[in-house]
Each structure stands twice: as C-alpha cells, then as structure tokens.
C-alpha positions in Angstrom: -65.3 -1.3 0.4 -65.4 -3.1 -2.9 -62.5 -4.9 -4.5 -63.0 -5.5 -8.3 -61.0 -7.8 -10.4 -61.3 -8.5 -14.2 -62.0 -12.1 -15.0 -59.3 -11.9 -17.7 -56.6 -10.2 -15.6 -53.1 -11.7 -16.4 -51.2 -9.3 -14.3 -52.7 -10.1 -10.9 -53.2 -13.7 -11.1 -55.8 -15.8 -9.2 -53.2 -16.3 -6.3 -54.1 -12.8 -5.2 -57.3 -14.2 -4.0 -55.5 -15.6 -0.9 -55.2 -11.9 0.2 -59.0 -11.8 0.8 -58.4 -12.8 4.4 -56.6 -9.5 4.9 -59.6 -7.3 3.7 -61.8 -5.7 6.3 -64.9 -7.6 7.2 -67.3 -5.4 5.3 -65.3 -5.7 2.0 -66.9 -7.2 -1.1 -65.1 -8.9 -3.9 -66.5 -8.5 -7.3 -65.4 -9.9 -10.5 -65.9 -7.8 -13.7 -66.7 -10.3 -16.7 -64.6 -10.1 -19.7 -62.3 -7.4 -18.3 -58.5 -7.5 -17.9 -56.2 -5.7 -15.7 -57.4 -2.2 -16.7 -61.2 -2.9 -16.6 -62.1 0.7 -17.5 -60.4 0.3 -20.9 -62.4 -3.0 -21.4 -65.8 -2.0 -20.3 -66.1 1.5 -18.9 -69.6 1.2 -18.6 -69.5 -1.8 -16.2 -66.9 0.1 -14.0 -69.2 3.2 -13.8 -72.1 1.0 -13.0 -70.1 -0.8 -10.2 -68.8 2.4 -8.7 -72.4 3.9 -8.5 -73.9 0.7 -7.2 -71.2 0.1 -4.6 -71.4 3.8 -3.3 -75.1 3.6 -2.7 -76.3 1.8 0.5 -79.6 0.9 -1.3 -77.8 -1.1 -4.0 -74.5 -2.1 -2.5 -76.0 -5.2 -0.9 -76.9 -6.6 -4.3 -73.2 -6.8 -5.1 -72.8 -10.0 -3.0 -72.1 -10.8 0.5 -69.0 -9.4 2.3 -65.9 -11.6 2.0 -66.2 -12.9 5.7 
C-alpha cells in the first residue's frame, strides 16, 4: 500500500500525518513534490510514475521504507 500526499496540499494539512500509526505495517508514505490536494492535476506524469513503481515489486522498495 502506498499513501501519496502532495507537498503543497492545503486541504489535508500535515496534522493528518499523525494517522500514519493507523496504517498497515507494509504501507509506504510518499510525498509528491510541488503537488497540491489533487496531484494528478499538478503533475499527472509523477502520479502515473508512482502508480507504476508502487505496483511493481521490483521497484516498490525504492519508494522508501514502510512507515513502521
């Protein structure tokens, strides 16, 4: 599971990060640079890249360590 947040999201503020403890152990938290609340409008290519990389076991590990 990958949770992606835009670095410029002004709808879901950083306080949402406290919910990381509620995610499954294998979940990864990824920040999309220069994206707001709807990252596919800001950088569709980055969203597609993230979806492809996170769904491929060969590349998912490069996204970062699981949250716990």
